[in-house]
C-alpha angles and dihedrals in degrees: 000000000000119000120243090250092055091050090050090053096046094049093042091058093053099039125105113267091222094067115112114248096251090049087059090058093047091051098039103045105083113236092351096170092049092060109102118255104248097181098108095042093050093045089052090053090050093050095040097047099050094258097313116128121179115187113208102165125077100238135026125182117204131177102196138029123293101228123211105191100193093190088065101029104037117205108010139186141184117203139157140219109236094345125303132206123224112198110204106209096174143054122286133029120329088220128023127183113196120187135170104236112141100164137075130264091276112110089227091064095057121103111223092248092054092068088064089060095055125137108003107194136210113182142157101011140113124222121199124188118225096170129063091238098042116126130189113226131351123197117196126177092341131151122218098347117180123207107184136165092001128146122201121184139166094011129117102244116009101203117010122191115193141172103357135343137162136204099003122183121195113175143156093011135144111215102177139168101350121156093230131028132328099216111008121192095191113195086310132161099227134154123180114023126161121196110184147159094006140130110230106177145151097009102149099215098044143304105242110004126183109188118182119313129100109290130172135167102023111169120187112182140161095004134138105223111181142159097359095156137066112310091222140044094293109137113243143173094201126107144198084255114019123181106183135173094142095105098055122094115271090238092057118095098230103154133175127181146140103054129161122192108182140162098002135133107227121182149133132193104255092141096052104072089110092246134075088218094057129066125195112236092004109213095021125133138200092225121012123181106189110180130159133235098255095044109025118187108252146182099034128159121196106181142157097005133136105229123185155142110030134112088261117010095205122012118185126180133167093001134135133203099013124161121201107183143159095001128142114227125190144152102024118173094231114325136041101192134009119180119180136174092356139128136213097010112163117201111181143151096014132137120222118191129148088212111194094002133077102230137158089235092184124187105208134179117190125187093345132142139206097005133149128218108181151153097008137132117233114189135184100346101177102211133105091206098074134292090224115029129186111188120181091345133143140190097026132158117204107183137160097005119158113201114184133178094352124147090235140002137220119340127191122189126178090346132134147181094035133148120210109187140163094359125145125205112188138177096002102192100216137038090264114121124268085221127016123181118181126221095256091062121090144182095028112164121201124195136166097348128147115214115175094184135045125317115202128191119185091343093308123115110232096171127033124210113272115239116257115257 
């Protein structure tokens, strides 16, 4: 007799890709509605065992949320023996932990009772959604929650953090094919959260999404974050990692800072629609920092990642003090990096290569100040408009850039107070300049560069192409 998991897999392979995620569960779980509703029995075990729930059967169907009221229960945990599946056949989260913490992460801010609520745990279970409004896990006013070795599929949001939380750990999880968001920081006051060693993939509304709230100390490391956008040509503004306060009122103190994204593979499938004229998840990004003028996102490190295959690989706006270093970029459709309305952004030690695709791949800064672009390789950018573009920028340092086999080189428009030093532009494939500076730009200093093509200032050629040897 085949296991339930095997049946899921066999039917999944043959099912129509246009089915909503929860419809997959309804169709693929044999005799779903004949499974007994275990909600009341499981809730009784939670309340009767001081918040401890041990799942020993293979499958449990519930129709409403299993509530862990930490004020009443104290420290709580849900675990399984050998792996159990909870099928959420109702609206809302399958599991919700609700605490009472109103302070910060400082020990002095804890009320005595809050210490009894510490470290609620969810480990070793699978959650499947069988309702269009089913979610996986919600954490609300908790301290030191741990979500570990958990799989969530076919729900809306996999892990939903709301209101206020502190010191969250999410590790070794599979958050896969949900209609909403994988890890959703929803207008939450949250400092200290680690997301690590997890697969967060094919969640249609985003992989890790921080929307509004007051968030500090978000670390994302060692994860595979893939395909968290529409799997078709639907336009979108979401991202595999989306940090977004842009939609909140300017008078509202929605503030996000102190983020590290390190050692991850982050990608979509923009180039695989089957047509050059079509782009999957048009407008999507791998990493999108969307701040606002009054509360820019700040203090962000993006380092040591492999980043590929979205409309814009990294999109940064209204952000300060951002470091993008030692990453590998490839297969944009069309852009690698867009930075707008930002200050003190450092982009260094990266490789940019479209690989098997012919793509513009542009690196563009618009209305930015005091930024560095340095020590990076830029290869085969297929655009006549400039591989590296500074538009309305000031106080820049471009150093140690190696541009090879691109259709054009470095372009400055309406920019000033910029140093271009020790750069090499080689084998430009068209008659476009290696460096073009328009007449509205000023105070551009050149030093130690090697341009093998044309250099143009204010429409005037100051260096002709050297003859081939």
